[in-house]
ROSE-4610 file (N, C-alpha, C; in Angstrom, 1 decimal, always signed):
// ROSE-4610
residu = [M/M/M/T/T/T/E/E/E/P/P/P/D/D/D/G/G/G/K/K/K/P/P/P/F/F/F/L/L/L/Y/Y/Y/V/V/V/V/V/V/V/V/V/C/C/C/A/A/A/A/A/A/G/G/G/I/I/I/A/A/A/A/A/A/D/D/D/V/V/V/G/G/G/H/H/H/L/L/L/I/I/I/T/T/T/A/A/A/A/A/A/R/R/R/E/E/E/R/R/R/G/G/G/W/W/W/E/E/E/V/V/V/G/G/G/A/A/A/F/F/F/A/A/A/T/T/T/P/P/P/V/V/V/A/A/A/V/V/V/A/A/A/G/G/G/G/G/G/F/F/F/L/L/L/D/D/D/A/A/A/A/A/A/A/A/A/V/V/V/Q/Q/Q/E/E/E/L/L/L/T/T/T/G/G/G/R/R/R/P/P/P/V/V/V/R/R/R/S/S/S/A/A/A/W/W/W/R/R/R/A/A/A/P/P/P/G/G/G/D/D/D/P/P/P/R/R/R/P/P/P/F/F/F/P/P/P/P/P/P/P/P/P/D/D/D/A/A/A/V/V/V/V/V/V/V/V/V/A/A/A/P/P/P/A/A/A/T/T/T/F/F/F/N/N/N/T/T/T/V/V/V/N/N/N/K/K/K/W/W/W/A/A/A/A/A/A/G/G/G/L/L/L/A/A/A/D/D/D/T/T/T/L/L/L/A/A/A/V/V/V/A/A/A/T/T/T/L/L/L/C/C/C/E/E/E/A/A/A/Y/Y/Y/G/G/G/L/L/L/G/G/G/V/V/V/P/P/P/V/V/V/A/A/A/V/V/V/L/L/L/P/P/P/C/C/C/V/V/V/S/S/S/E/E/E/A/A/A/L/L/L/A/A/A/A/A/A/H/H/H/P/P/P/A/A/A/Y/Y/Y/R/R/R/D/D/D/S/S/S/L/L/L/T/T/T/R/R/R/L/L/L/R/R/R/G/G/G/M/M/M/G/G/G/V/V/V/R/R/R/F/F/F/G/G/G/D/D/D/P/P/P/Y/Y/Y/S/S/S/G/G/G/E/E/E/A/A/A/Q/Q/Q/A/A/A/D/D/D/G/G/G/G/G/G/R/R/R/P/P/P/E/E/E/F/F/F/G/G/G/W/W/W/E/E/E/R/R/R/A/A/A/L/L/L/D/D/D/L/L/L/L/L/L/G/G/G]
num = [1/1/1/2/2/2/3/3/3/4/4/4/5/5/5/6/6/6/7/7/7/8/8/8/9/9/9/10/10/10/11/11/11/12/12/12/13/13/13/14/14/14/15/15/15/16/16/16/17/17/17/18/18/18/19/19/19/20/20/20/21/21/21/22/22/22/23/23/23/24/24/24/25/25/25/26/26/26/27/27/27/28/28/28/29/29/29/30/30/30/31/31/31/32/32/32/33/33/33/34/34/34/35/35/35/36/36/36/37/37/37/38/38/38/39/39/39/40/40/40/41/41/41/42/42/42/43/43/43/44/44/44/45/45/45/46/46/46/47/47/47/48/48/48/49/49/49/50/50/50/51/51/51/52/52/52/53/53/53/54/54/54/55/55/55/56/56/56/57/57/57/58/58/58/59/59/59/60/60/60/61/61/61/62/62/62/63/63/63/64/64/64/65/65/65/66/66/66/67/67/67/68/68/68/69/69/69/70/70/70/71/71/71/72/72/72/73/73/73/74/74/74/75/75/75/76/76/76/77/77/77/78/78/78/79/79/79/80/80/80/81/81/81/82/82/82/83/83/83/84/84/84/85/85/85/86/86/86/87/87/87/88/88/88/89/89/89/90/90/90/91/91/91/92/92/92/93/93/93/94/94/94/95/95/95/96/96/96/97/97/97/98/98/98/99/99/99/100/100/100/101/101/101/102/102/102/103/103/103/104/104/104/105/105/105/106/106/106/107/107/107/108/108/108/109/109/109/110/110/110/111/111/111/112/112/112/113/113/113/114/114/114/115/115/115/116/116/116/117/117/117/118/118/118/119/119/119/120/120/120/121/121/121/122/122/122/123/123/123/124/124/124/125/125/125/126/126/126/127/127/127/128/128/128/129/129/129/130/130/130/131/131/131/132/132/132/133/133/133/134/134/134/135/135/135/136/136/136/137/137/137/138/138/138/139/139/139/140/140/140/141/141/141/142/142/142/143/143/143/144/144/144/145/145/145/146/146/146/147/147/147/148/148/148/149/149/149/150/150/150/151/151/151/152/152/152/153/153/153/154/154/154/155/155/155/156/156/156/157/157/157/158/158/158/159/159/159/160/160/160/161/161/161/162/162/162/163/163/163/164/164/164/165/165/165/166/166/166/167/167/167/168/168/168/169/169/169/170/170/170/171/171/171/172/172/172/173/173/173/174/174/174/175/175/175/176/176/176]
x = [-16.3/-17.6/-17.5/-19.0/-19.1/-19.1/-18.1/-18.4/-19.7/-19.6/-21.2/-21.6/-21.0/-21.2/-22.0/-21.5/-22.4/-21.4/-20.1/-19.0/-18.4/-18.1/-17.2/-16.0/-15.2/-13.9/-12.9/-11.7/-10.5/-9.4/-8.5/-7.5/-6.9/-5.4/-4.2/-3.4/-2.4/-1.0/-0.2/+0.9/+1.9/+3.1/+3.5/+4.9/+6.3/+7.4/+8.8/+8.7/+8.5/+9.0/+8.9/+9.9/+10.1/+8.8/+7.8/+6.6/+5.8/+5.9/+5.0/+5.1/+6.0/+6.3/+5.0/+4.2/+3.0/+1.3/+1.7/+0.5/-0.6/-0.7/-1.3/-2.3/-1.8/-2.5/-3.8/-3.2/-4.7/-5.5/-5.1/-5.8/-6.7/-6.2/-6.8/-7.7/-7.7/-8.8/-10.2/-9.7/-10.0/-11.3/-11.0/-11.7/-12.5/-12.2/-13.1/-14.0/-14.2/-14.9/-15.7/-15.9/-17.0/-15.9/-14.7/-14.4/-13.8/-13.5/-12.8/-11.9/-10.3/-9.4/-8.0/-7.8/-6.8/-5.9/-4.5/-3.1/-2.3/-1.6/-1.3/+0.0/+1.1/+2.9/+3.6/+4.2/+5.6/+6.5/+7.2/+8.0/+9.3/+9.4/+10.5/+10.1/+9.2/+8.9/+8.3/+8.7/+8.4/+9.7/+10.4/+11.3/+12.8/+12.2/+13.3/+13.0/+12.0/+11.6/+11.0/+10.1/+9.6/+8.2/+7.7/+6.5/+6.6/+6.0/+5.8/+4.8/+5.0/+3.6/+2.9/+3.5/+2.4/+1.9/+2.7/+1.4/+0.7/+0.8/-0.7/-1.6/-0.7/-1.8/-2.5/-2.3/-2.5/-4.5/-3.3/-4.6/-5.6/-5.9/-6.5/-7.1/-6.8/-6.7/-6.3/-6.2/-5.8/-4.0/-3.7/-1.8/-1.8/-0.4/-0.4/-0.3/-0.7/-0.3/+0.6/+2.0/+3.0/+3.3/+2.8/+3.1/+1.9/+2.0/+0.8/+0.7/-0.6/-1.1/-1.1/-1.0/-1.0/-2.2/-2.0/-3.5/-4.1/-5.4/-6.2/-6.6/-5.4/-5.8/-6.9/-7.5/-8.9/-8.2/-9.1/-8.8/-8.6/-7.7/-7.5/-8.6/-8.7/-9.8/-10.7/-11.8/-13.1/-12.5/-13.4/-13.1/-13.1/-12.6/-12.0/-13.6/-14.2/-15.1/-14.4/-12.9/-11.7/-10.8/-9.9/-8.2/-7.8/-7.3/-6.0/-4.7/-4.0/-1.9/-1.3/-1.1/+0.2/+1.1/+2.3/+2.4/+2.8/+2.3/+3.0/+4.3/+4.9/+6.5/+6.2/+7.8/+7.7/+7.6/+8.3/+8.5/+6.8/+6.3/+5.1/+4.2/+4.0/+3.5/+3.7/+4.7/+5.6/+4.7/+5.3/+4.7/+3.3/+2.5/+1.0/+0.3/+0.9/+0.2/+1.0/+2.4/+2.4/+1.5/+1.3/+0.4/+1.2/+2.8/+3.6/+2.9/+2.8/+1.9/+3.2/+4.5/+4.9/+5.0/+4.4/+4.5/+2.3/+2.1/+1.3/+0.4/+1.2/+0.7/+0.2/+1.3/+0.9/-0.3/-0.3/-1.3/-2.5/-2.6/-3.9/-4.4/-3.7/-3.7/-4.7/-3.7/-4.0/-5.4/-5.9/-6.7/-8.1/-7.7/-8.7/-9.5/-8.8/-9.5/-10.1/-9.6/-11.0/-12.2/-12.3/-13.1/-14.2/-13.3/-14.5/-14.4/-13.3/-13.2/-13.0/-12.9/-12.4/-11.4/-10.0/-8.8/-8.2/-7.8/-6.7/-5.5/-4.4/-3.1/-3.0/-1.9/-1.0/+0.4/+1.3/+2.6/+3.3/+4.7/+5.8/+6.6/+6.9/+8.5/+9.1/+10.2/+11.2/+10.9/+11.0/+10.8/+11.6/+13.3/+13.7/+13.5/+12.6/+11.8/+10.7/+10.1/+8.6/+8.7/+10.0/+9.9/+10.5/+10.5/+11.2/+9.9/+9.7/+9.1/+8.1/+8.6/+7.7/+7.3/+7.0/+6.3/+5.4/+5.4/+4.5/+3.5/+4.0/+3.2/+2.2/+3.0/+2.1/+0.9/+1.1/+0.4/-0.8/-0.6/-1.5/-2.1/-1.6/-2.5/-3.8/-2.8/-3.7/-4.6/-4.7/-5.8/-7.0/-6.7/-7.7/-8.5/-7.8/-8.1/-9.2/-9.2/-9.8/-9.4/-8.3/-7.3/-7.2/-7.7/-7.8/-6.6/-5.9/-4.6/-4.5/-4.1/-3.5/-2.3/-2.2/-1.4/+0.2/+1.1/+2.8/+3.1/+4.0/+4.9/+6.6/+7.1/+8.1/+9.0/+9.2/+9.2/+10.7/+10.9/+12.6/+12.1/+13.2/+13.1/+12.7/+12.0/+11.9/+12.6/+12.4/+13.3/+14.1/+13.0/+12.9/+13.2/+13.8/+14.6/+13.5/+12.3/+10.9/+10.5/+9.6/+9.4/+7.4/+7.1/+5.4/+5.2/+3.5/+2.6/+2.3/+2.2/+2.2/+0.7/-0.7/-2.1/-2.9/-2.8/-3.2/-4.0/-5.5/-6.6/-6.8/-6.3/-6.7/-7.1/-6.4/-6.7/-8.2/-8.5/-10.2/-10.7/-10.8/-11.6/-11.6/-10.6/-10.2/-11.4/-11.8/-13.0/-14.0/-14.0/-15.7/-16.8]
y = [+5.0/+5.4/+6.2/+6.3/+6.5/+8.1/+8.9/+10.3/+10.9/+12.2/+12.9/+12.7/+12.4/+12.1/+10.8/+9.8/+8.5/+7.8/+8.3/+7.2/+6.6/+5.5/+4.8/+4.8/+5.1/+5.4/+4.0/+4.4/+3.3/+4.0/+3.0/+3.4/+2.9/+3.0/+2.5/+2.6/+1.3/+1.7/+0.8/+1.9/+1.8/+1.4/+0.4/+0.3/+0.2/+0.2/+0.5/-0.8/-0.9/-2.1/-1.4/-1.7/-1.2/-1.2/-1.7/-1.8/-0.7/+0.2/+0.7/+2.1/+2.5/+3.2/+3.5/+2.5/+1.9/+1.8/+2.5/+2.7/+2.9/+4.2/+4.9/+4.0/+3.0/+1.9/+1.4/+1.2/+0.7/+2.2/+3.3/+4.3/+4.9/+4.8/+4.8/+3.6/+2.3/+1.3/+1.7/+2.3/+2.1/+2.8/+4.3/+5.1/+5.4/+4.6/+4.3/+3.1/+2.8/+1.4/+2.2/+3.7/+4.3/+4.6/+4.4/+4.4/+6.2/+6.5/+7.9/+6.9/+8.2/+6.9/+8.0/+7.3/+8.3/+7.5/+8.1/+6.9/+6.9/+5.8/+6.5/+5.2/+6.0/+5.0/+5.2/+3.9/+3.9/+4.8/+5.3/+6.6/+6.1/+4.4/+4.5/+4.5/+3.9/+4.3/+5.7/+6.8/+8.1/+8.9/+8.3/+8.8/+8.2/+7.3/+6.4/+6.3/+7.4/+7.8/+6.7/+5.6/+4.3/+4.9/+5.9/+6.5/+8.4/+8.1/+9.6/+10.7/+10.7/+11.7/+12.3/+13.6/+14.9/+13.8/+13.1/+11.8/+11.3/+11.2/+10.1/+11.0/+12.5/+13.7/+13.6/+14.2/+14.0/+13.7/+12.6/+11.4/+11.1/+11.4/+11.2/+12.3/+13.7/+15.3/+14.8/+15.0/+14.4/+14.1/+14.9/+14.3/+13.0/+12.5/+11.1/+11.5/+10.5/+10.4/+9.4/+9.8/+8.9/+9.1/+10.4/+10.9/+10.9/+10.8/+11.0/+12.8/+12.6/+14.1/+14.8/+15.8/+16.4/+16.0/+16.1/+16.2/+17.2/+17.5/+18.4/+18.5/+17.9/+18.3/+17.4/+17.8/+17.1/+15.5/+15.2/+14.0/+14.2/+14.2/+14.7/+13.4/+12.2/+11.3/+10.8/+10.7/+9.6/+8.4/+8.1/+6.3/+5.2/+4.4/+3.6/+2.6/+2.5/+1.5/-0.1/+0.4/-1.1/-0.1/-1.2/-0.3/-2.1/-1.3/-2.3/-2.0/-2.9/-3.1/-3.6/-2.6/-2.7/-1.8/-2.3/-3.3/-4.1/-4.8/-4.8/-5.7/-5.6/-5.7/-6.6/-7.6/-8.2/-7.9/-6.5/-6.0/-5.7/-4.9/-4.6/-5.4/-6.4/-8.0/-8.4/-8.2/-9.1/-8.0/-7.0/-5.5/-5.5/-5.6/-5.9/-7.0/-8.0/-9.2/-9.0/-8.7/-8.8/-7.5/-6.7/-5.4/-4.6/-4.3/-3.0/-2.2/-1.2/-0.2/+1.2/+1.5/+2.0/+3.0/+3.1/+3.7/+3.7/+5.4/+5.8/+4.4/+4.0/+2.9/+1.5/+1.0/+0.1/-0.1/+1.4/+1.5/+1.6/+2.1/+2.2/+0.4/-0.3/-1.1/-2.2/-1.9/-2.4/-2.0/-0.8/-0.2/-0.8/-1.1/-1.8/-3.1/-3.7/-4.8/-4.8/-4.0/-3.1/-2.4/-2.0/-1.3/-2.1/-3.8/-4.4/-4.4/-3.6/-3.0/-4.2/-4.7/-5.6/-5.1/-5.8/-5.6/-6.4/-6.2/-7.0/-6.8/-7.4/-7.5/-8.1/-7.4/-7.5/-8.0/-9.1/-8.6/-8.9/-8.5/-8.1/-8.4/-9.5/-10.6/-10.8/-11.6/-12.1/-13.8/-14.5/-16.2/-16.5/-16.0/-16.1/-15.5/-14.7/-13.7/-14.1/-14.6/-15.4/-17.0/-17.7/-19.4/-18.5/-17.6/-17.2/-18.3/-18.6/-19.2/-17.7/-16.5/-15.6/-14.9/-14.7/-14.3/-15.7/-16.7/-17.5/-17.5/-17.6/-17.2/-15.8/-15.0/-13.8/-13.9/-14.9/-14.3/-15.1/-16.6/-17.2/-16.8/-15.5/-14.8/-13.7/-13.1/-12.1/-12.8/-13.8/-14.7/-15.0/-15.1/-15.9/-14.5/-13.1/-12.2/-11.4/-12.3/-11.8/-11.1/-11.2/-10.5/-11.5/-10.7/-11.5/-11.1/-12.4/-12.1/-12.4/-11.6/-11.6/-13.0/-13.6/-14.3/-13.3/-13.7/-13.1/-12.6/-11.9/-11.3/-10.7/-11.6/-11.8/-10.3/-10.2/-9.2/-9.7/-10.8/-11.2/-11.6/-11.6/-11.4/-12.8/-12.9/-14.6/-14.7/-16.0/-16.6/-15.8/-14.9/-13.7/-13.2/-12.6/-11.0/-9.9/-10.1/-9.3/-10.1/-8.8/-9.2/-9.8/-10.1/-10.5/-9.0/-9.4/-8.1/-8.1/-7.0/-6.7/-7.3/-7.1/-6.9/-6.5/-5.0/-4.1/-3.9/-4.5/-4.8/-6.2/-7.2/-7.8/-7.8/-6.5/-5.5/-6.0/-5.2/-4.6/-5.8/-7.0/-7.7/-8.7/-8.4/-9.4/-8.7/-7.3/-6.7/-7.3/-7.7/-8.4/-6.9]
z = [+3.6/+3.9/+1.7/+1.7/+0.1/+0.3/-0.5/-1.0/-1.6/-0.8/-1.1/-2.7/-3.3/-5.4/-5.2/-4.1/-4.3/-4.6/-5.0/-5.5/-3.4/-4.2/-2.8/-2.7/-1.5/-2.0/-1.4/-2.3/-1.8/-1.7/-0.1/-0.2/-1.3/-1.3/-2.2/-1.7/-1.0/-0.4/-1.2/-1.1/-2.2/-1.5/-1.5/-1.2/-2.0/-1.2/-2.1/-3.0/-4.1/-5.2/-6.3/-7.3/-8.6/-9.2/-9.1/-9.9/-9.5/-8.4/-7.7/-8.8/-9.6/-10.7/-11.3/-11.8/-12.4/-11.8/-10.5/-9.5/-10.5/-11.1/-11.7/-13.2/-13.0/-13.9/-13.2/-12.0/-10.8/-10.3/-10.5/-9.8/-11.2/-12.1/-13.5/-13.8/-13.6/-13.3/-12.3/-11.3/-10.2/-10.6/-10.7/-11.0/-12.0/-13.3/-14.1/-14.1/-12.8/-12.1/-10.8/-11.2/-9.9/-8.6/-8.3/-7.0/-7.1/-5.8/-5.9/-5.0/-5.1/-4.5/-3.6/-2.8/-1.8/-1.8/-1.9/-2.0/-1.0/+0.0/+0.8/+0.5/+1.0/+0.3/+2.0/+1.4/+2.9/+2.5/+3.5/+3.9/+2.8/+2.6/+1.1/+0.3/+0.2/-1.7/-1.8/-1.1/-1.1/-1.3/-0.3/-0.4/-1.1/-1.4/-2.7/-3.6/-4.2/-5.7/-6.2/-5.5/-5.9/-6.6/-6.4/-7.6/-7.3/-8.0/-8.1/-7.7/-6.7/-6.0/-6.1/-7.1/-8.0/-9.3/-9.5/-10.2/-9.8/-8.7/-8.2/-8.1/-7.2/-6.9/-8.1/-9.4/-9.8/-10.6/-10.5/-10.6/-10.4/-8.9/-7.7/-7.0/-7.5/-7.2/-5.4/-5.0/-3.7/-3.4/-2.3/-1.5/-1.4/-1.8/-1.0/-0.1/+1.1/+2.3/+3.1/+3.3/+4.1/+5.0/+6.2/+7.2/+8.3/+9.3/+10.2/+10.3/+10.5/+10.5/+12.0/+12.0/+13.5/+14.5/+15.8/+16.2/+16.1/+16.2/+15.2/+14.3/+13.2/+11.8/+11.4/+10.3/+10.1/+9.2/+8.7/+8.0/+6.7/+5.7/+4.5/+3.8/+3.6/+3.5/+4.2/+3.6/+4.5/+4.7/+5.6/+5.9/+4.4/+4.0/+3.4/+3.5/+1.6/+2.0/+1.1/+1.4/+0.6/+0.6/+0.4/+0.6/-0.3/-1.1/-2.1/-1.7/-1.5/-1.0/-2.4/-3.5/-4.5/-5.0/-4.8/-4.9/-3.1/-2.4/-1.2/-1.0/-0.1/+0.0/+1.3/+1.0/+2.2/+3.6/+3.8/+4.7/+5.1/+4.3/+4.9/+5.4/+4.4/+4.3/+5.9/+6.3/+7.5/+8.7/+8.6/+9.4/+9.7/+8.9/+9.4/+10.0/+9.6/+10.1/+12.0/+11.8/+13.1/+14.0/+13.4/+14.3/+14.7/+13.6/+13.8/+13.0/+13.7/+12.7/+12.7/+12.6/+12.7/+11.6/+10.6/+9.2/+9.3/+8.7/+8.7/+7.6/+6.5/+5.4/+6.6/+7.2/+7.8/+8.9/+9.9/+10.5/+9.8/+8.2/+7.6/+7.5/+7.0/+7.1/+8.0/+9.3/+10.6/+11.2/+10.7/+11.4/+10.2/+8.5/+8.3/+8.6/+9.2/+9.9/+10.7/+11.6/+12.9/+12.4/+11.0/+10.4/+9.3/+9.2/+8.7/+7.0/+6.3/+5.3/+4.2/+3.2/+2.3/+1.4/+2.2/+2.0/+0.8/-0.4/-1.5/-1.3/-2.2/-1.4/-3.4/-3.7/-4.8/-4.4/-4.0/-3.5/-4.7/-4.4/-5.3/-4.5/-4.6/-3.3/-3.8/-4.0/-4.9/-4.1/-4.5/-4.5/-3.5/-3.1/-2.0/-1.2/-1.0/+0.6/+1.0/-0.6/-0.2/+0.7/+0.4/+1.0/+2.5/+3.2/+4.2/+4.8/+6.4/+7.0/+7.7/+7.8/+8.7/+8.1/+6.5/+5.5/+5.1/+5.0/+5.0/+6.6/+7.7/+8.5/+8.7/+7.9/+7.8/+6.8/+5.9/+4.7/+5.1/+6.0/+6.4/+7.4/+8.6/+9.7/+8.6/+7.9/+6.9/+6.4/+5.7/+5.0/+6.2/+7.0/+8.6/+8.7/+8.1/+8.7/+7.9/+6.5/+5.5/+4.4/+4.5/+3.1/+2.1/+1.4/-0.2/-1.1/-1.6/-2.1/-3.7/-4.4/-5.7/-6.1/-6.8/-7.5/-7.5/-6.4/-6.1/-7.5/-7.3/-8.6/-7.9/-8.5/-8.0/-8.6/-10.3/-10.6/-11.5/-11.1/-12.1/-13.4/-13.8/-15.5/-16.0/-17.0/-17.4/-18.7/-19.1/-20.2/-21.3/-21.7/-23.5/-22.5/-21.2/-20.5/-20.3/-20.8/-20.1/-18.8/-18.5/-17.3/-17.3/-16.7/-16.7/-15.8/-16.6/-16.3/-14.5/-13.9/-12.8/-12.3/-13.7/-13.1/-12.1/-12.1/-11.2/-11.5/-12.3/-12.0/-11.0/-10.9/-10.5/-8.7/-8.7/-7.1/-6.8/-7.7/-8.3/-8.5/-9.2/-9.1/-7.8/-6.6/-6.0/-5.0/-5.1/-4.1/-4.9/-5.6/-6.0/-5.8]
């Protein structure tokens, strides 16, 4: 739902992967493209130190959501106009495809389908995990639900010892 100032609202769901520390690149790019942003994080992303919640809050002007709100508490974010999942881990992709909404982040993704909002995903999954049949089946199911996927990112070192760029802005491009 568009904000009172006319800006569309983007949910960014962050999972527990090393690259999550750089999610500020995505948030900054989204704001430059005219989005207001609210961030959700998996509990492990928060508790494991994969992202700096205070820094994300500084960028968005809103708290990072990772826990359920109490009954009767107001929703801190408006409904989304779109959702980005970046980085999306093996665990989150599989739980989401199976409809296992055991965390706020995954429940938010499950709900996005029912809301009919576009969802873009930047997977961050090792080649070994990506080869698992459950993961491949999950990708097929989510694509069938209209989810748009960017190129997979394994985070594995290249021959020169460096790591490839994650391509945060690609998620925004996928939303069209």
